[in-house]
Backbone as XML, in Angstrom:
<?xml version="1.0"?>
<chain id="A" units="angstrom">
  <residue number="1" name="MET">
    <atom name="N" x="96.579" y="98.249" z="125.995"/>
    <atom name="CA" x="97.542" y="98.734" z="125.181"/>
    <atom name="C" x="99.229" y="98.585" z="125.713"/>
  </residue>
  <residue number="2" name="SER">
    <atom name="N" x="100.238" y="97.593" z="125.202"/>
    <atom name="CA" x="101.439" y="98.088" z="125.946"/>
    <atom name="C" x="102.587" y="99.291" z="125.642"/>
  </residue>
  <residue number="3" name="GLY">
    <atom name="N" x="102.889" y="99.836" z="127.077"/>
    <atom name="CA" x="103.168" y="100.958" z="126.715"/>
    <atom name="C" x="105.407" y="100.288" z="126.813"/>
  </residue>
  <residue number="4" name="PRO">
    <atom name="N" x="105.951" y="101.330" z="126.843"/>
    <atom name="CA" x="107.577" y="101.179" z="126.907"/>
    <atom name="C" x="107.641" y="100.668" z="128.027"/>
  </residue>
  <residue number="5" name="GLY">
    <atom name="N" x="107.378" y="100.887" z="129.098"/>
    <atom name="CA" x="107.829" y="100.282" z="130.529"/>
    <atom name="C" x="106.742" y="98.852" z="130.952"/>
  </residue>
  <residue number="6" name="GLN">
    <atom name="N" x="106.118" y="98.526" z="130.499"/>
    <atom name="CA" x="105.085" y="97.408" z="130.696"/>
    <atom name="C" x="106.230" y="96.306" z="130.121"/>
  </residue>
  <residue number="7" name="LYS">
    <atom name="N" x="105.658" y="95.003" z="131.005"/>
    <atom name="CA" x="106.804" y="93.827" z="131.117"/>
    <atom name="C" x="106.367" y="92.708" z="129.533"/>
  </residue>
  <residue number="8" name="ASN">
    <atom name="N" x="105.055" y="93.124" z="129.635"/>
    <atom name="CA" x="104.508" y="92.002" z="128.314"/>
    <atom name="C" x="104.154" y="92.969" z="127.279"/>
  </residue>
  <residue number="9" name="PRO">
    <atom name="N" x="104.922" y="92.854" z="126.075"/>
    <atom name="CA" x="104.979" y="93.716" z="124.963"/>
    <atom name="C" x="103.323" y="92.779" z="123.913"/>
  </residue>
  <residue number="10" name="ARG">
    <atom name="N" x="102.803" y="93.506" z="123.560"/>
    <atom name="CA" x="101.700" y="93.392" z="122.079"/>
    <atom name="C" x="102.430" y="92.540" z="121.525"/>
  </residue>
  <residue number="11" name="VAL">
    <atom name="N" x="101.580" y="91.425" z="121.102"/>
    <atom name="CA" x="102.150" y="90.903" z="120.106"/>
    <atom name="C" x="101.535" y="90.620" z="118.881"/>
  </residue>
  <residue number="12" name="VAL">
    <atom name="N" x="102.152" y="90.522" z="117.591"/>
    <atom name="CA" x="101.156" y="90.437" z="116.238"/>
    <atom name="C" x="101.764" y="89.425" z="115.588"/>
  </residue>
  <residue number="13" name="PRO">
    <atom name="N" x="100.722" y="88.711" z="114.667"/>
    <atom name="CA" x="101.205" y="88.004" z="113.927"/>
    <atom name="C" x="101.615" y="88.140" z="113.178"/>
  </residue>
  <residue number="14" name="CYS">
    <atom name="N" x="102.694" y="87.443" z="112.505"/>
    <atom name="CA" x="103.414" y="87.731" z="111.139"/>
    <atom name="C" x="102.718" y="87.633" z="109.734"/>
  </residue>
  <residue number="15" name="PRO">
    <atom name="N" x="102.749" y="88.734" z="109.017"/>
    <atom name="CA" x="101.656" y="88.787" z="108.198"/>
    <atom name="C" x="102.120" y="87.875" z="107.077"/>
  </residue>
  <residue number="16" name="THR">
    <atom name="N" x="103.422" y="86.716" z="107.063"/>
    <atom name="CA" x="103.059" y="85.986" z="106.287"/>
    <atom name="C" x="102.967" y="84.508" z="106.656"/>
  </residue>
  <residue number="17" name="CYS">
    <atom name="N" x="103.216" y="84.279" z="107.845"/>
    <atom name="CA" x="103.243" y="82.954" z="108.391"/>
    <atom name="C" x="102.707" y="82.324" z="109.601"/>
  </residue>
  <residue number="18" name="GLY">
    <atom name="N" x="102.116" y="83.609" z="110.070"/>
    <atom name="CA" x="101.622" y="83.962" z="111.369"/>
    <atom name="C" x="102.046" y="83.668" z="112.527"/>
  </residue>
  <residue number="19" name="ARG">
    <atom name="N" x="103.709" y="83.137" z="112.692"/>
    <atom name="CA" x="104.014" y="83.578" z="113.847"/>
    <atom name="C" x="103.850" y="84.864" z="114.681"/>
  </residue>
  <residue number="20" name="GLU">
    <atom name="N" x="103.854" y="84.339" z="115.850"/>
    <atom name="CA" x="103.444" y="85.377" z="116.766"/>
    <atom name="C" x="104.789" y="86.293" z="117.395"/>
  </residue>
  <residue number="21" name="VAL">
    <atom name="N" x="104.669" y="87.559" z="116.834"/>
    <atom name="CA" x="105.957" y="88.587" z="117.343"/>
    <atom name="C" x="105.693" y="89.454" z="117.924"/>
  </residue>
  <residue number="22" name="PRO">
    <atom name="N" x="106.769" y="89.560" z="119.380"/>
    <atom name="CA" x="106.785" y="90.586" z="120.229"/>
    <atom name="C" x="106.771" y="91.898" z="119.500"/>
  </residue>
  <residue number="23" name="TRP">
    <atom name="N" x="106.158" y="92.934" z="119.667"/>
    <atom name="CA" x="106.230" y="94.303" z="119.057"/>
    <atom name="C" x="107.515" y="95.006" z="120.209"/>
  </residue>
  <residue number="24" name="THR">
    <atom name="N" x="108.555" y="94.641" z="119.989"/>
    <atom name="CA" x="109.489" y="95.895" z="120.820"/>
    <atom name="C" x="110.601" y="96.065" z="119.681"/>
  </residue>
  <residue number="25" name="PRO">
    <atom name="N" x="111.371" y="96.987" z="119.977"/>
    <atom name="CA" x="112.577" y="97.402" z="119.768"/>
    <atom name="C" x="113.123" y="96.175" z="119.201"/>
  </residue>
  <residue number="26" name="ALA">
    <atom name="N" x="113.567" y="95.319" z="119.710"/>
    <atom name="CA" x="114.406" y="93.707" z="119.886"/>
    <atom name="C" x="114.010" y="93.233" z="118.398"/>
  </residue>
  <residue number="27" name="SER">
    <atom name="N" x="112.745" y="93.268" z="118.322"/>
    <atom name="CA" x="112.039" y="92.808" z="117.177"/>
    <atom name="C" x="112.547" y="93.222" z="115.357"/>
  </residue>
  <residue number="28" name="ARG">
    <atom name="N" x="113.740" y="92.989" z="115.185"/>
    <atom name="CA" x="114.203" y="93.720" z="114.000"/>
    <atom name="C" x="113.386" y="93.828" z="112.487"/>
  </residue>
  <residue number="29" name="TRP">
    <atom name="N" x="112.282" y="92.646" z="112.615"/>
    <atom name="CA" x="111.834" y="92.775" z="111.211"/>
    <atom name="C" x="110.506" y="93.154" z="111.349"/>
  </residue>
  <residue number="30" name="ARG">
    <atom name="N" x="109.614" y="93.354" z="112.942"/>
    <atom name="CA" x="108.733" y="93.568" z="112.803"/>
    <atom name="C" x="107.768" y="94.404" z="111.870"/>
  </residue>
  <residue number="31" name="PRO">
    <atom name="N" x="106.889" y="94.236" z="111.460"/>
    <atom name="CA" x="105.955" y="93.077" z="112.110"/>
    <atom name="C" x="105.930" y="91.957" z="111.715"/>
  </residue>
  <residue number="32" name="PHE">
    <atom name="N" x="107.061" y="91.256" z="110.714"/>
    <atom name="CA" x="107.265" y="90.534" z="110.440"/>
    <atom name="C" x="108.638" y="89.623" z="111.604"/>
  </residue>
  <residue number="33" name="CYS">
    <atom name="N" x="108.128" y="88.003" z="111.640"/>
    <atom name="CA" x="109.177" y="87.353" z="112.164"/>
    <atom name="C" x="110.551" y="87.212" z="112.021"/>
  </residue>
  <residue number="34" name="SER">
    <atom name="N" x="111.017" y="87.488" z="111.104"/>
    <atom name="CA" x="112.256" y="87.011" z="110.294"/>
    <atom name="C" x="112.468" y="88.018" z="108.755"/>
  </residue>
  <residue number="35" name="GLU">
    <atom name="N" x="113.844" y="87.840" z="108.971"/>
    <atom name="CA" x="113.982" y="88.767" z="107.406"/>
    <atom name="C" x="113.572" y="87.949" z="105.849"/>
  </residue>
  <residue number="36" name="ARG">
    <atom name="N" x="112.772" y="86.600" z="106.326"/>
    <atom name="CA" x="112.676" y="85.847" z="104.675"/>
    <atom name="C" x="111.567" y="86.648" z="104.825"/>
  </residue>
  <residue number="37" name="CYS">
    <atom name="N" x="110.669" y="86.385" z="105.644"/>
    <atom name="CA" x="109.337" y="86.720" z="105.876"/>
    <atom name="C" x="109.301" y="88.139" z="105.301"/>
  </residue>
  <residue number="38" name="ARG">
    <atom name="N" x="109.774" y="88.906" z="105.651"/>
    <atom name="CA" x="110.075" y="90.393" z="105.352"/>
    <atom name="C" x="109.997" y="89.948" z="103.526"/>
  </residue>
  <residue number="39" name="LEU">
    <atom name="N" x="111.112" y="89.497" z="102.693"/>
    <atom name="CA" x="111.291" y="89.933" z="101.909"/>
    <atom name="C" x="110.860" y="88.513" z="100.912"/>
  </residue>
  <residue number="40" name="ILE">
    <atom name="N" x="109.774" y="87.518" z="101.547"/>
    <atom name="CA" x="108.559" y="86.873" z="100.970"/>
    <atom name="C" x="107.567" y="88.084" z="100.181"/>
  </residue>
  <residue number="41" name="ASP">
    <atom name="N" x="107.427" y="89.173" z="101.502"/>
    <atom name="CA" x="105.926" y="89.717" z="101.119"/>
    <atom name="C" x="106.715" y="90.731" z="100.298"/>
  </residue>
  <residue number="42" name="LEU">
    <atom name="N" x="107.488" y="91.165" z="100.526"/>
    <atom name="CA" x="107.737" y="92.285" z="99.330"/>
    <atom name="C" x="107.825" y="91.961" z="97.900"/>
  </residue>
  <residue number="43" name="GLY">
    <atom name="N" x="108.543" y="90.125" z="97.865"/>
    <atom name="CA" x="108.300" y="89.862" z="96.522"/>
    <atom name="C" x="107.139" y="89.666" z="96.103"/>
  </residue>
  <residue number="44" name="GLN">
    <atom name="N" x="105.906" y="89.591" z="96.877"/>
    <atom name="CA" x="104.371" y="89.413" z="96.182"/>
    <atom name="C" x="104.249" y="90.966" z="96.048"/>
  </residue>
  <residue number="45" name="TRP">
    <atom name="N" x="104.756" y="91.899" z="96.486"/>
    <atom name="CA" x="104.448" y="93.365" z="96.065"/>
    <atom name="C" x="105.045" y="93.579" z="94.939"/>
  </residue>
  <residue number="46" name="ALA">
    <atom name="N" x="106.416" y="93.261" z="94.226"/>
    <atom name="CA" x="106.962" y="93.270" z="93.393"/>
    <atom name="C" x="106.457" y="92.778" z="92.231"/>
  </residue>
  <residue number="47" name="ALA">
    <atom name="N" x="105.742" y="91.583" z="92.554"/>
    <atom name="CA" x="105.012" y="90.972" z="91.386"/>
    <atom name="C" x="103.616" y="91.128" z="91.267"/>
  </residue>
  <residue number="48" name="GLU">
    <atom name="N" x="103.112" y="92.539" z="91.932"/>
    <atom name="CA" x="102.016" y="92.518" z="91.797"/>
    <atom name="C" x="100.624" y="91.642" z="92.128"/>
  </residue>
  <residue number="49" name="ARG">
    <atom name="N" x="100.989" y="90.758" z="93.315"/>
    <atom name="CA" x="100.228" y="89.817" z="93.737"/>
    <atom name="C" x="99.051" y="90.069" z="94.584"/>
  </residue>
  <residue number="50" name="TYR">
    <atom name="N" x="99.513" y="92.176" z="95.132"/>
    <atom name="CA" x="98.956" y="92.519" z="95.999"/>
    <atom name="C" x="98.871" y="93.824" z="95.582"/>
  </residue>
  <residue number="51" name="ARG">
    <atom name="N" x="97.228" y="94.154" z="95.490"/>
    <atom name="CA" x="97.320" y="95.615" z="94.817"/>
    <atom name="C" x="96.355" y="96.183" z="95.687"/>
  </residue>
  <residue number="52" name="ILE">
    <atom name="N" x="96.597" y="97.980" z="95.819"/>
    <atom name="CA" x="95.747" y="98.496" z="96.642"/>
    <atom name="C" x="94.801" y="99.139" z="95.599"/>
  </residue>
  <residue number="53" name="PRO">
    <atom name="N" x="93.286" y="98.813" z="96.191"/>
    <atom name="CA" x="91.852" y="99.232" z="95.073"/>
    <atom name="C" x="92.120" y="100.511" z="94.867"/>
  </residue>
  <residue number="54" name="GLY">
    <atom name="N" x="91.485" y="100.260" z="93.282"/>
    <atom name="CA" x="91.711" y="102.125" z="93.039"/>
    <atom name="C" x="91.043" y="102.412" z="91.671"/>
  </residue>
  <residue number="55" name="GLU">
    <atom name="N" x="90.802" y="103.469" z="91.406"/>
    <atom name="CA" x="90.487" y="102.891" z="89.834"/>
    <atom name="C" x="91.118" y="102.804" z="88.475"/>
  </residue>
  <residue number="56" name="GLU">
    <atom name="N" x="90.716" y="102.682" z="87.610"/>
    <atom name="CA" x="92.164" y="102.274" z="86.475"/>
    <atom name="C" x="91.956" y="103.290" z="85.936"/>
  </residue>
  <residue number="57" name="ALA">
    <atom name="N" x="93.546" y="103.889" z="85.528"/>
    <atom name="CA" x="93.827" y="105.417" z="84.714"/>
    <atom name="C" x="93.390" y="105.311" z="83.721"/>
  </residue>
  <residue number="58" name="PRO">
    <atom name="N" x="92.878" y="106.403" z="83.259"/>
    <atom name="CA" x="92.120" y="106.765" z="81.702"/>
    <atom name="C" x="93.348" y="106.366" z="80.574"/>
  </residue>
  <residue number="59" name="SER">
    <atom name="N" x="92.898" y="106.040" z="79.724"/>
    <atom name="CA" x="94.100" y="105.903" z="78.062"/>
    <atom name="C" x="94.298" y="106.850" z="78.133"/>
  </residue>
  <residue number="60" name="GLY">
    <atom name="N" x="95.727" y="106.935" z="78.262"/>
    <atom name="CA" x="96.780" y="108.249" z="77.815"/>
    <atom name="C" x="97.038" y="109.199" z="78.789"/>
  </residue>
  <residue number="61" name="ALA">
    <atom name="N" x="96.708" y="108.182" z="80.049"/>
    <atom name="CA" x="97.426" y="108.759" z="81.250"/>
    <atom name="C" x="98.346" y="108.965" z="81.231"/>
  </residue>
  <residue number="62" name="ARG">
    <atom name="N" x="99.317" y="109.992" z="82.221"/>
    <atom name="CA" x="100.760" y="110.113" z="82.683"/>
    <atom name="C" x="100.959" y="109.609" z="83.780"/>
  </residue>
  <residue number="63" name="GLY">
    <atom name="N" x="102.134" y="108.705" z="83.718"/>
    <atom name="CA" x="102.651" y="108.290" z="85.301"/>
    <atom name="C" x="103.282" y="108.946" z="86.068"/>
  </residue>
  <residue number="64" name="PRO">
    <atom name="N" x="103.815" y="109.052" z="86.974"/>
    <atom name="CA" x="104.610" y="109.507" z="88.045"/>
    <atom name="C" x="106.186" y="110.181" z="86.984"/>
  </residue>
  <residue number="65" name="GLU">
    <atom name="N" x="106.562" y="109.442" z="86.054"/>
    <atom name="CA" x="107.993" y="110.156" z="85.703"/>
    <atom name="C" x="107.277" y="110.933" z="84.066"/>
  </residue>
  <residue number="66" name="GLY">
    <atom name="N" x="106.240" y="111.000" z="84.166"/>
    <atom name="CA" x="105.395" y="111.547" z="83.127"/>
    <atom name="C" x="105.405" y="111.297" z="81.694"/>
  </residue>
  <residue number="67" name="GLU">
    <atom name="N" x="105.377" y="109.951" z="81.471"/>
    <atom name="CA" x="105.086" y="109.174" z="80.333"/>
    <atom name="C" x="104.402" y="108.334" z="80.403"/>
  </residue>
  <residue number="68" name="ARG">
    <atom name="N" x="103.334" y="107.949" z="79.298"/>
    <atom name="CA" x="101.961" y="107.932" z="79.225"/>
    <atom name="C" x="101.769" y="106.591" z="79.762"/>
  </residue>
  <residue number="69" name="GLU">
    <atom name="N" x="100.986" y="105.430" z="80.568"/>
    <atom name="CA" x="101.122" y="104.393" z="80.307"/>
    <atom name="C" x="100.905" y="103.473" z="79.560"/>
  </residue>
  <residue number="70" name="ASP">
    <atom name="N" x="100.243" y="104.000" z="78.077"/>
    <atom name="CA" x="100.665" y="102.820" z="77.322"/>
    <atom name="C" x="102.003" y="103.019" z="76.551"/>
  </residue>
  <residue number="71" name="GLU">
    <atom name="N" x="102.677" y="103.336" z="77.450"/>
    <atom name="CA" x="104.222" y="103.622" z="76.628"/>
    <atom name="C" x="105.378" y="102.456" z="77.186"/>
  </residue>
  <residue number="72" name="ARG">
    <atom name="N" x="104.456" y="102.080" z="78.422"/>
    <atom name="CA" x="105.547" y="101.426" z="79.369"/>
    <atom name="C" x="106.099" y="100.265" z="78.538"/>
  </residue>
</chain>
């Protein structure tokens, strides 16, 4: 692993385009290579193209605001 005083920082691939991104404070959008790639990823989450696996809520379950899932 690279520490803060080492000359060769860890390099990670951008999750959106695969470009190599140095893992340093100078890499403003890390782990993304740019704001564009960060916003593309955010849009994918907002469009529900990415999902975290889990069990489906039972019918009539309440959401985080106290409303029933079937009332949304």
